[in-house]
N, C-alpha and C positions, 0 to 999 in steps of 0.2 A: 737719121734725120735730126735728132737732137744735137749731134755734133755739128751739123751744118748751121743750126740756129745759134749755137754757142760761138762758132767761128765768125759768123756774120755779126753777132753782137760785139765780139771782141774787136773786129775790124772797125765797126762804126764807133766804138768807144775810143779807139786810138785816133781815128780821124777827127772826132769832136775835140779830144784833148789837144791834138796838134793844132787845130784851128784856133782853139781858145787861147793857147799859150802864145801863138803868133799874133794875136790881136788883144794884147793886154793893155788897152788904153782905157782911161776913165770915161764913163758915159753917164748921162742923166737918163733915168728911166721914169716914165710916167705911165701909170696904169690906174684907171678909174680915179680914185681919190688918193692914191699913193704916189709919192714922188721921192726918189732917192738917187743918189749918185754912187756908183760902184764901178769896179773894174769890169770890163767886157768879159773877162774870163768867168767871173762869178755869174754874170747874166747868162752867158752861154751854157754853163753847167746847170744853172737853175732851170733854164728852158728845156734842156735835154732831160733833166730829172723829172720835170712836170710832164713832159711828153711820154716818157717811159711809164710813169705812174698812170697816166690817162690810158695808155695802150693796154696796160695790165688790167685796169679797171674795166675797160670795154670788153676784153676777152674773158673776163671772169665768168660770166654766165655760161658761155660755151664750154669752158673748162669744167664747170660744175656739172653740166649736163653730160659731158663725155665721161666724167668720173662715175656718175650715177648709172649710165648705160653699161660701163665696164663692170661695176659691182653686180648689176642685174644679170649680165651675161655670165659672170663667174658663178653666180648662184645657179643659173640654168645648167651650166656645164657640170657642176657638182651633182645636181639632181640627175642628169642624164648618165653620168658615170655610175651612179648608184644603181640606176635601172639596168645598165649594161652588166654590172657585176651580178645582179639578181638573175638576169637572163642566162648569163654564163653558168652560174651555179645550178640553175634549173636544167640547162642542157646537159651539164656534167652528171647530175643526178639521174636524169632520164637515160643517159647513155650507160651508166653503171647498172641501172635497173634492167635494161635490155640485154645485158651480158652477165647474167648471174653465175654462169659456170666458169667464168674465167678467173 
């Protein structure tokens, strides 16, 4: 699944880069109190970068929760594996005790 995400990100990056390079004209940008003139390539890359950052920021809480659940489950698995080993040892000891003459 990670490979699919990486492939999709690569395709989108290539498409954005191609679009930006084909539209390399100067533009005037106005945002709130800022005014500047720049190449459309810079504006497109800046917008794509801000969008990627915003997307990562929005998905951060979900990622942290998933990481915490993973750690919790890994701890639980380790605890249960310890219990299984104890039970296996107990079964082996009882089996050895039931067969003293062998």
